[in-house]
C-alpha positions as CSV (number, residue, x, y, z in Angstrom):
1,M,119.4,157.9,5.2
2,I,119.0,154.9,7.6
3,T,117.1,156.0,11.0
4,T,118.4,154.7,14.0
5,T,114.9,154.4,15.4
6,K,114.1,151.3,17.8
7,A,111.5,149.3,16.8
8,A,109.5,147.5,20.3
9,G,111.9,145.3,22.0
10,G,114.7,147.7,21.7
11,M,115.8,146.3,18.1
12,P,117.4,148.7,15.3
13,V,115.1,149.4,12.4
14,R,117.7,149.7,10.2
15,V,118.7,146.0,11.2
16,I,115.2,144.8,10.3
17,I,115.2,146.7,7.1
18,A,119.0,145.8,6.1
19,A,118.4,142.0,6.6
20,S,114.2,141.7,5.7
21,V,114.5,144.1,3.0
22,G,117.7,142.6,1.3
23,S,116.2,139.4,2.0
24,A,113.3,140.0,-0.1
25,L,115.0,141.6,-3.0
26,E,117.3,138.7,-3.1
27,W,114.3,136.1,-2.9
28,Y,112.3,137.7,-5.5
29,D,115.2,137.0,-8.3
30,F,115.7,133.2,-7.0
31,F,111.7,132.7,-6.8
32,L,111.4,134.9,-10.2
33,Y,113.7,131.8,-11.4
34,G,110.8,129.3,-10.3
35,T,108.1,131.3,-11.8
36,A,109.6,131.3,-15.1
37,A,110.3,128.5,-15.4
38,A,106.6,127.1,-14.5
39,L,105.5,129.5,-17.4
40,V,107.9,130.3,-20.1
41,F,111.5,128.9,-19.9
42,G,110.1,125.8,-21.1
43,E,109.0,126.8,-24.6
44,L,111.7,129.8,-25.1
45,F,115.4,127.6,-24.2
46,F,113.9,123.9,-24.8
47,P,111.8,124.1,-27.6
48,K,112.6,121.3,-29.8
49,S,111.0,119.1,-27.0
50,D,107.9,118.1,-26.1
51,P,105.6,120.2,-23.7
52,L,106.2,117.4,-20.5
53,V,110.2,117.5,-21.3
54,G,110.7,120.8,-21.9
55,T,108.7,121.7,-18.5
56,L,111.4,118.8,-16.7
57,L,114.6,120.0,-18.1
58,S,113.1,124.1,-17.6
59,F,112.5,122.3,-13.3
60,L,116.3,120.9,-13.6
61,T,118.1,123.9,-14.5
62,F,115.8,125.4,-11.4
63,G,117.4,122.5,-9.5
64,V,121.0,123.6,-10.9
65,G,120.8,126.6,-8.0
66,F,120.4,124.4,-5.8
67,V,123.5,121.7,-6.2
68,V,125.8,124.9,-5.9
69,R,124.1,126.5,-3.0
70,P,126.0,123.8,-0.2
71,L,129.0,125.0,-2.3
72,G,128.4,128.9,-1.8
73,G,127.4,128.3,2.0
74,I,130.7,126.6,2.6
75,I,132.4,129.6,1.3
76,F,130.3,132.5,2.3
77,G,129.6,131.0,5.5
78,I,133.3,130.5,6.3
79,M,134.1,134.9,5.0
80,G,130.5,135.1,7.6
81,D,132.7,133.6,10.5
82,R,136.6,134.6,10.1
83,Y,135.4,138.5,8.3
84,G,132.0,139.3,9.6
85,R,128.4,139.1,8.6
86,K,128.0,142.7,6.8
87,P,130.5,142.0,3.9
88,V,129.3,138.6,3.4
89,L,125.5,140.3,3.3
90,V,126.9,142.7,0.7
91,T,128.6,140.0,-1.7
92,T,125.7,137.8,-2.0
93,L,123.1,140.1,-2.7
94,L,125.2,141.3,-5.6
95,M,126.1,138.0,-7.0
96,I,122.2,137.3,-7.1
97,G,121.9,140.7,-8.7
98,V,124.1,140.2,-11.3
99,G,123.0,136.9,-12.3
100,T,119.0,137.6,-12.6
101,T,119.6,141.1,-14.7
102,A,121.8,139.0,-16.6
103,I,118.9,136.7,-17.2
104,G,116.9,139.4,-18.4
105,L,119.3,140.0,-21.4
106,L,119.6,136.1,-22.6
107,P,119.0,135.6,-26.2
108,T,116.6,132.6,-26.7
109,H,117.1,129.1,-28.1
110,A,115.5,130.4,-31.3
111,Q,118.6,133.2,-31.6
112,I,121.6,131.3,-30.6
113,G,120.6,127.7,-30.3
114,Y,122.2,125.6,-27.5
115,W,124.0,128.3,-26.3
116,A,120.9,130.1,-24.7
117,P,120.3,126.8,-21.9
118,I,123.9,126.7,-21.4
119,L,124.0,130.5,-20.7
120,L,120.8,129.8,-18.6
121,V,122.2,127.5,-16.1
122,A,125.1,129.1,-15.9
123,L,123.8,132.2,-14.5
124,R,121.3,130.1,-12.2
125,V,124.8,128.9,-10.6
126,V,125.9,132.2,-10.2
127,Q,121.9,132.6,-8.6
128,G,122.8,129.4,-6.3
129,L,126.7,130.4,-5.0
130,G,125.3,133.7,-3.5
131,A,121.5,132.1,-2.3
132,G,123.9,129.8,-0.3
133,A,124.9,132.0,2.4
134,E,122.3,135.2,1.7
135,Y,119.4,134.1,3.6
136,G,121.5,132.3,6.2
137,G,123.5,135.4,6.7
138,A,120.3,137.9,7.1
139,V,118.8,135.2,9.7
140,I,122.1,135.4,11.9
141,Y,122.2,139.6,11.5
142,L,118.7,139.8,12.8
143,V,119.1,137.4,16.0
144,E,122.6,138.4,16.7
145,N,121.0,141.8,17.0
146,A,117.7,140.8,18.8
147,P,116.4,141.1,22.5
148,P,117.1,137.2,24.2
149,K,113.4,136.6,24.9
150,H,112.6,138.0,21.3
151,R,115.1,135.8,18.7
152,G,112.1,134.4,17.1
153,F,110.3,137.0,16.6
154,W,112.5,139.1,15.4
155,G,114.6,136.9,13.4
156,G,110.9,135.9,11.8
157,F,112.0,139.4,9.8
158,A,114.2,137.1,7.4
159,P,111.4,134.4,5.9
160,L,109.0,137.4,5.8
161,G,111.4,138.8,3.5
162,V,111.3,136.0,1.7
163,S,107.4,135.6,1.7
164,V,107.7,139.3,0.1
165,G,110.0,138.4,-2.4
166,N,108.2,135.4,-3.8
167,L,105.1,138.0,-3.8
168,M,106.7,140.1,-5.8
169,A,108.4,137.5,-8.3
170,A,104.6,136.4,-8.2
171,G,103.2,139.8,-8.7
172,A,105.5,140.7,-11.5
173,F,104.4,137.7,-14.0
174,A,101.1,138.4,-13.0
175,L,101.5,141.6,-14.8
176,V,103.5,140.8,-17.6
177,T,101.1,137.7,-18.4
178,M,98.2,139.9,-18.9
179,L,100.4,140.6,-22.1
180,P,99.2,139.5,-25.8
181,R,101.6,136.0,-26.0
182,E,103.2,136.7,-28.2
183,D,104.5,139.8,-26.2
184,L,104.7,137.8,-23.4
185,M,107.0,135.4,-25.3
186,S,109.0,137.8,-27.1
187,W,109.8,140.6,-24.6
188,G,107.1,140.6,-21.5
189,W,109.2,137.8,-19.7
190,R,111.9,140.3,-19.5
191,V,110.9,142.8,-17.7
192,P,110.7,141.6,-14.5
193,F,114.4,140.1,-14.2
194,L,115.6,143.5,-15.4
195,A,114.0,145.1,-13.0
196,S,115.5,143.7,-9.9
197,I,118.6,146.0,-11.1
198,L,116.8,148.5,-9.5
199,L,116.2,146.7,-6.4
200,I,119.4,145.2,-5.8
201,A,120.2,148.8,-5.7
202,V,118.2,149.8,-2.6
203,G,119.3,146.6,-1.3
204,I,122.9,147.3,-1.6
205,Y,122.9,150.8,-0.2
206,V,120.7,149.4,2.7
207,R,123.3,147.0,3.7
208,L,126.1,149.4,3.1
209,R,125.3,151.4,6.2
210,V,124.8,149.0,8.6
211,T,127.6,148.1,11.3
212,E,128.8,144.2,12.5
213,T,126.8,142.3,14.9
214,P,127.5,142.9,18.3
215,V,127.5,139.3,19.6
216,Y,130.3,138.8,16.8
217,T,132.1,141.8,17.6
218,E,132.3,141.0,21.4
219,A,132.3,136.7,21.4
220,V,134.4,135.8,18.2
221,L,136.5,139.1,17.5
222,A,137.0,140.3,21.0
223,K,138.1,136.9,22.1
224,N,139.7,136.0,19.5
225,K,137.7,132.9,18.8
226,V,138.1,133.2,14.6
227,E,138.9,129.7,13.7
228,S,140.2,128.5,10.3
229,N,137.5,126.2,9.0
230,P,134.3,126.9,11.1
231,A,132.4,124.7,8.4
232,M,134.1,121.9,9.0
233,S,134.3,122.6,13.0
234,A,130.3,122.7,12.9
235,L,130.2,119.4,11.4
236,Q,132.6,117.8,13.8
237,K,131.6,119.5,17.0
238,H,128.1,119.5,16.5
239,P,127.0,116.3,14.2
240,R,123.6,116.2,15.7
241,N,122.7,120.0,15.5
242,F,124.0,119.7,11.3
243,M,121.5,116.8,11.1
244,V,118.5,118.6,12.4
245,V,119.2,121.1,10.4
246,L,119.2,118.9,7.4
247,G,116.5,117.0,8.5
248,A,114.4,120.1,9.1
249,R,114.9,121.2,5.6
250,L,113.4,118.3,3.9
251,A,109.8,119.6,4.5
252,E,110.3,123.3,4.6
253,N,112.2,123.6,1.7
254,G,110.4,120.6,-0.3
255,L,107.4,121.7,0.1
256,G,108.2,125.4,0.0
257,Y,109.1,125.0,-3.5
258,L,106.9,122.0,-4.5
259,F,103.4,124.0,-3.6
260,P,104.2,127.3,-4.9
261,V,106.3,126.8,-7.8
262,W,105.6,123.0,-9.2
263,G,102.0,123.2,-7.8
264,L,101.3,126.4,-10.2
265,S,102.8,124.5,-13.2
266,Y,100.2,121.9,-12.3
267,V,97.0,123.9,-11.5
268,I,97.9,125.7,-15.2
269,S,98.0,122.2,-16.9
270,L,94.3,121.4,-15.5
271,G,93.0,124.2,-17.4
272,V,92.6,127.0,-14.9
273,S,94.8,130.7,-16.6
274,R,97.4,131.6,-15.6
275,A,96.3,134.9,-14.1
276,D,94.0,132.9,-12.0
277,A,96.6,130.7,-10.6
278,L,99.1,133.4,-10.1
279,S,96.3,135.4,-8.3
280,A,95.6,132.3,-5.9
281,L,99.0,131.7,-5.0
282,M,99.4,136.0,-4.5
283,V,97.0,135.5,-1.9
284,A,98.5,132.8,0.0
285,F,101.7,134.9,0.2
286,I,100.1,137.5,1.7
287,V,98.1,135.7,4.5
288,E,101.6,133.9,5.0
289,L,102.9,137.1,5.5
290,F,101.4,137.1,8.9
291,A,101.3,133.9,9.7
292,I,105.1,133.5,9.6
293,L,105.3,136.4,12.5
294,G,102.8,134.7,14.5
295,F,104.6,131.4,14.5
296,A,107.8,133.0,15.1
297,A,106.3,134.9,18.2
298,L,104.8,132.0,19.4
299,S,108.1,129.6,19.2
300,D,109.3,132.8,21.5
301,R,106.6,131.4,23.9
302,I,106.4,127.6,24.1
303,G,109.4,126.7,22.5
304,R,110.9,126.4,18.2
305,R,110.0,122.7,18.0
306,P,106.6,122.3,18.8
307,V,105.9,125.1,16.4
308,Y,108.3,123.2,13.9
309,M,107.1,119.9,14.4
310,F,102.6,121.4,14.3
311,G,104.2,122.7,10.5
312,A,105.6,119.5,9.5
313,L,102.6,117.4,10.5
314,A,100.3,120.0,8.7
315,G,101.8,118.8,5.9
316,V,101.1,115.1,6.5
317,A,97.7,116.1,6.9
318,L,97.6,118.7,3.2
319,A,99.3,115.7,1.3
320,F,95.7,114.8,-0.4
321,P,93.6,117.2,0.5
322,F,95.6,119.8,-1.8
323,F,95.4,117.8,-4.6
324,W,91.1,117.4,-4.0
325,L,91.2,121.1,-3.6
326,V,92.8,122.2,-6.8
327,S,91.3,119.6,-8.7
328,T,88.2,121.6,-8.9
329,K,89.4,124.2,-10.8
330,E,87.4,126.4,-8.4
331,W,89.2,130.3,-8.1
332,I,88.7,130.1,-4.2
333,L,89.5,126.8,-3.8
334,I,92.5,127.1,-5.3
335,A,93.5,129.9,-3.3
336,L,92.8,127.9,-0.1
337,A,94.6,124.6,-1.1
338,F,97.5,127.3,-1.8
339,I,96.8,129.6,1.6
340,L,97.0,126.4,3.6
341,A,99.9,124.8,2.1
342,R,101.7,128.5,2.7
343,A,100.4,130.2,5.4
344,V,100.1,127.1,7.5
345,V,102.5,124.1,6.3
346,T,105.3,126.1,5.6
347,A,104.9,128.9,8.0
348,A,104.7,127.0,10.7
349,M,108.5,125.7,9.7
350,F,109.6,129.1,8.5
351,G,108.7,131.5,10.9
352,P,110.4,129.1,14.0
353,Q,113.3,128.3,11.4
354,A,115.3,131.4,11.3
355,A,116.3,131.8,15.5
356,Y,116.4,128.0,15.9
357,F,119.3,127.1,13.3
358,A,121.2,130.2,14.5
359,E,120.9,128.9,18.2
360,L,121.8,125.5,17.2
361,F,125.6,126.9,16.7
362,P,127.9,129.3,18.7
363,P,129.0,132.0,17.5
364,Q,132.3,131.2,16.1
365,R,130.7,128.8,13.5
366,R,127.6,130.2,13.6
367,F,127.5,130.7,9.6
368,A,129.4,128.0,8.5
369,G,127.4,125.5,10.2
370,F,123.9,127.6,9.6
371,A,124.3,128.0,6.0
372,F,125.6,124.9,5.2
373,A,123.7,122.7,6.8
374,R,120.9,124.5,5.9
375,E,121.5,124.5,1.9
376,L,123.3,121.0,1.9
377,G,119.0,120.1,3.3
378,S,118.1,122.6,0.0
379,L,120.3,120.2,-2.8
380,L,118.1,117.6,-0.8
381,A,114.6,118.9,-0.3
382,G,114.2,122.2,-2.4
383,G,116.0,121.7,-6.0
384,P,114.2,118.7,-6.5
385,A,111.0,118.7,-5.5
386,P,109.8,120.1,-8.9
387,F,111.9,118.1,-11.3
388,L,110.9,115.0,-8.9
389,A,106.9,116.0,-8.6
390,T,106.8,116.4,-12.5
391,A,108.1,113.1,-12.8
392,L,106.2,111.2,-10.7
393,V,103.1,112.5,-12.2
394,A,104.0,111.6,-15.9
395,W,104.8,107.9,-14.4
396,A,101.7,107.9,-12.9
397,S,100.2,108.8,-16.2
398,G,99.1,112.0,-15.2
399,A,98.1,110.8,-11.9
400,W,99.1,112.9,-8.7
401,W,99.2,110.5,-5.6
402,P,102.4,110.0,-5.6
403,V,103.6,113.2,-4.9
404,S,101.1,113.3,-2.5
405,I,103.0,110.4,-1.1
406,Y,106.3,112.1,-1.3
407,V,104.8,115.4,0.7
408,I,104.1,112.8,3.5
409,V,108.0,111.2,3.1
410,L,109.2,114.5,3.5
411,S,106.8,115.9,6.2
412,L,107.7,112.8,8.1
413,L,111.7,113.1,8.2
414,T,111.5,116.2,9.2
415,T,109.1,115.8,12.0
416,W,111.4,113.0,13.3
417,A,114.8,115.2,12.9
418,I,112.9,117.8,14.9
419,W,111.8,115.0,17.6
420,A,115.3,114.2,17.9
421,G,116.8,117.9,18.1
422,P,117.5,120.1,21.1
423,E,115.6,122.8,22.3
424,T,117.2,126.0,22.0
425,Y,115.2,128.9,22.7
426,E,116.0,129.9,26.0
427,E,119.6,129.1,25.7
428,S,122.3,132.0,25.1
429,I,123.8,132.4,21.7
430,T,127.1,134.3,22.7
431,T,128.7,131.1,24.0
432,D,129.0,127.6,22.8
433,N,126.0,125.8,24.3
434,S,127.2,122.3,23.0
435,Q,130.2,121.8,25.5
436,P,129.0,124.2,28.6
437,A,131.0,124.9,31.7
438,P,129.9,123.3,34.7
439,S,128.9,126.8,36.4
440,A,127.0,128.1,33.3
441,Q,124.5,125.1,32.9
442,P,120.8,126.5,34.0
443,A,119.0,124.8,36.8
444,R,116.1,122.7,35.7
445,A,112.9,122.5,37.8
């Protein structure tokens, strides 16, 4: 039974569990694929290619999930605004669970030939459709239940759940990579995928036992503000906010996948053992757990934009030092590089992002606007990042400096997007702030 106890600030514990635990389980599945793509999928599903081409193809299938995420964001975002947040949270989690568990049952190229990568891509599409609205739904559920002055902090539990999921995925693969290589490649890699069915069951159990958010019930249903196509309305009526979300995703999502997914593969290519590379990454994920909530809480005090811009500019500052650190092949310096990338750069953007993106859209088109814009940004940033980084290093004959330039470009684009966007941390999330009535405009000093 899910407790109804309230945490500090009046936030029901069951709401925090439903959003953050469900988000953790879902992103365990999604990030698990990225880790497997870096470590084993190139050999298992593309064995006739040389190692470089195999890795490129593996990361290309990783990007397929991002291609369909905007579609998932539109479809399930519209459903979330028309029929409520809760049913979409259950549906998307189920899709991710089915897709991930089925990957663990797939025959390899050695068993069924080219059908293996085809089926892998098909299941990746299922994952991507579900992921297109899962995170947005979890964020909105938290933010619409949070006390007005603490939306950043409580919204931060959704990205916290993502980091927990990433940590679980890295930990699962760290355990199976301790197996003899023959066992890892024959059956060991399947275990983390198959184990997800138990985790998804827990997430579904929790989410079925929560109620609809008060904001959606009172501001949308009670006032009969349900729209037929909230995704199009969000794009037409809030074009600036839509573009702010898209631009803000470039560095957060691009670097969020480039450093831990491609970076993991790159560190291993330097001769560092899989176990050492994964353990260094896991340490970074642990530190990031605290950093996300810290930056999220800070955004409640000084605003979303300053914190977010700090993270983006930190990405510029780390673009070259990251590679200097990992090139030493010293575990402590590799761990430091990942900590700076995840717990400073990504966390400073990811922490306040949850509340910020939700606050940019009114309740009747919040889910569709949030999910559509956010996942379109994922398509442009996170999806191609590992593939492009691998291709850039190959183009530069093994040199890493083009990846650093790529990191700087993404970070500066996000900095500009946040600078051009509005500040929202003091605004109401129950009304359409883009077109306020004169009497509703707050007084400014």
